[in-house]
N, C-alpha and C positions, 0 to 999 in steps of 0.2 A: 366286236371286241378289239379287232386290229385298229379300228379308228380310235378307240379310247386309249390304247397304248401309245398312240402317236400324239396325244393331247399334251401341250407344254405345261398346263396346270398340274397334270398328274406327275410329270417329271419333277416339277418344283416341290410338290408335296412330299414325294418320295425322298428327294435330296434333303429337304428340311428335316424329315423324320430321322434320316441317317445321322445328320449333324447333331440333332438333339440327343440321340441315343449315344453317340460318341462322347458328347460332353458329360452326360450322366454317368457313363462308364468310368471316365477318368476322374470325375469329381464325386464319385459315389461314396456314400457312407453305408457300411454293411447294415443289413437289417438287424443284426444282433449287436451292433456297436452301441454302447451306452450314450445317451444324450442327457447328461445330468446337468441341471442348473442348481447349484448349491448356494444358499444364502447363509453366511456365517455371521458371527458377531462382529468380525472385522468389517464386512460390508455395511452392516447396520451402523457401526461407529462412524464409518466414512460418510454415510448419508447424513447422520446427525451433525458431524463437524461441518460438512458442506452447507447444510441448512443454517447452522449457527453463524457461519461466516457471513452469509448473505443477510440474515434477518436480525443478527445480534441477540438471539435468544435460542433456547432449545425448542425443538418441536414438541407439541403435546402428543397424547396417545393417538388421536385420530390422524393428525398430520403425519406421524411416523408410520402408521399403517399405510397411508397413501404413498409415502416415499418408497416403502418396501414393495408395494404393489407395482408402482411405476418402474422400479428397478428390475423386477422380474419380467415385466412386459418388454422393457428395453433390451434385456439380456436375450430373451427369446427372439425378438426381431433382429437384433444384431447378429446372432449366430446364424439365423436363416439367411441374412444378407451376405454374410461371409461365405456361406456355402454356395451362393449364387455369384460370388465374385463382385458384389456391388461396391465394395470398399475401394477398389482400385482407382487411382487417380482422382480421389475425392478430397477436395480441400477441407471441407467441414470435418470429415472423419479424421484427417491428419491432425487438425487443430485440437480436436477433442482427445485424441490419443496422447498428444503432447501435453495437454493440460492434465490428463490423468497421471502421466509420469511425474509432472511437477508436484501434484498432490502426494504421490508416492514418496518422492524425495523429502518433502516437508514432514510427512508423518514419520519417516524413518529417522530424520534428524531430531525429532522431538521425543524419541523413545527414551533417551538417556536423561537422567536428572543431574543437575549441576551440584557439585560439592562446594562447600563454603570457601575452600582455598581458591577455586577458580573465580568465584564471585568476588572475593576480596581483591583478586588481581585486577578485575575490571573496575572495581570501586576505587582502588588506589590510583589507577591510570585514568579515571574518568574526568578528573579536574572539574571544570565548571558545570559539566552535565549533572553532577550530583550535589551541587551547591544550592542553598537557599539564596534566591536572588537579592541583590541590593535593593533597598527600599528608601523612599524619600517622602517627607511631609513638606508641603509648600502651599502658599497662597498665591493667587494671580489676579491681575487686573487686565482686562482686555481693551485694546484700542484699535480702531480701524486703520489708523495711519501711524507711521513712525514718529513724525513731529509731535503729534498729540501725546504719544507715550513719553517722549523726552520732556515735554513741558510738564506732564503730570509728575514725573520723577523729580524734577527740580522743585515743584510745589510741595511734594512730600518731604523733601529735605528741609524746607522752611517751616511748614505747618505741622509736620509730624503725621500721625495717623489720620487718614481721610478716606472717604468712600469716593473713589474716582473710577473712570472708565466708562466705556460704552456698554449698552445692554447686550447680553449674550445668554445663551442657555447653558454655558459652561458653569461648573461649580466654582465658587470663590476659593474654597480650601480643599485640599486633598491630603489625606493622612495615610501614611504607610503604604504607598502604591509602588509597584515595581516598574522596571523600565518598559516592559511589554505593555503595561496599562497606559503609561504616559505616552508611549509611541502611538498606540491605537487612538488616543484622544487628540494629541497635538502634532504628531509626526516625529520622525526620527531625529531631525535636526534640533527641534525644541527639546526632546528628551536628552540628547547628548549634552546640550548646553546646560540644562537645569541640573543634571546630575554632577556637573563640574563646578557648580556655584557653591560658595561657602555660606553656611547659615548666618543669619543676622539681618542686615538691612535689605530694603527693596533694591532690586537691581534690574537692569535691562536697558533698552527693550530687547526682548527675546522673540524672534520671529517664529510663527507657526503657520499652519495651513489656513488659519482664519484671519490672521493679521499680526498684531504686535502685542506683547504682554510685558507688564512689570511683574517680577517674581520675587518673593521673599521665602527663602528656604528656612524652615524651622528645625528640621532634624534629618540626619543621614543615618541609615543603618547599612553597614557594609555587608557584602555577600559573605556567607560562611558555610562551611561544609555541613551537610546533613548527616546524622548518625546512620551507620550502615543498617542497623536494625530497622530504622524508620523507612528506608527506601529499598529494602531487599527485593521486593516484588519488581521494582523498576530495573534493578540490576539483573534479575533473572530474565526479563524481557530482552535486555541488551545481550546477555549470554546466548539466548535462543537465536537472536538475529545473527550473531557472529557465527554460531554453529551452523545455521542454515546457509550462510554464505560459504563456509568451508565445504559443506556437503555438496553444494551446487558446483563448486570448482572441482572437487574430486570426481564427481559424477561425469561432468563434461570432459575431464581429462581422460577418464576411462573410455568414454565414447570416441574420443579422438584417436586413442590407441587401437580401438576396435574397427573403426571405419576410416576409409581413405577419402577424406573430403577434398574434392578438387573444384577449383573455381576457374572459369574462363578468364582470360586476361582482361576482357572488357568489364567483368564483374568485380574484380579485385579492388579497383579504386572506389567503388561504391560501398564496400563493406569494411575494408581494412583487414588487419590481422584477425583471424577467426578466434584466436585465444583471447583477444580483447573483447570481441563481440559477445562471447559466451559467458563473461563474468557476471 
């Protein structure tokens, strides 16, 4: 017996048992303490919204059951992990908690419904955002080189209408297209030049990403405001973005008043003013 009492392994086991017992004592949860995992409509709505953001549709009944089951499993595992202190100094946990707070801020900001006076304010201040874009109708002839385009323009002035130009997959005529469409087809420089041309005769050459073009504009339609009733849904989205931005600023302002955020001098040049970073 005396020989066993002198064994280092026995000493190690006893010390380990004492440490485990001490940890359990200080981190214990009473046998009678409730361990309740409650799933409410709020959690289910959050699961639905998270799913819809990712997949651009609502989950069906089977998918929703799976989401709720996974939520319960995660809640049970996370609570057990917290009791064991596994969340300490864990980057993944920190990121997930921050993400959940962002969702919380978004959901809170979306609780209120806008009134028409607020939407009208955004609509009146929106300017070009709420306008129907300018449109143009034009014909074009494509040439690989600028001299060829200039020669064709001179020929058109003498002969009148003629089918000239090099072969291309581009359409000959475009009717009622907006600036974004023209830019996507020919490039921004071509679009700016064509929208500045007066209707009437063939003009050019106008350079594009393909080469050079003779252009004849047949009609201009100026940009015009769209009726409020027609784009109310778009204004509501703008109002929600504005409200979300304000909610973020207010929330981080409250955090800065609650926590003393200190940066080492070597870190400050990398981040700049924290109030700017948190916007």
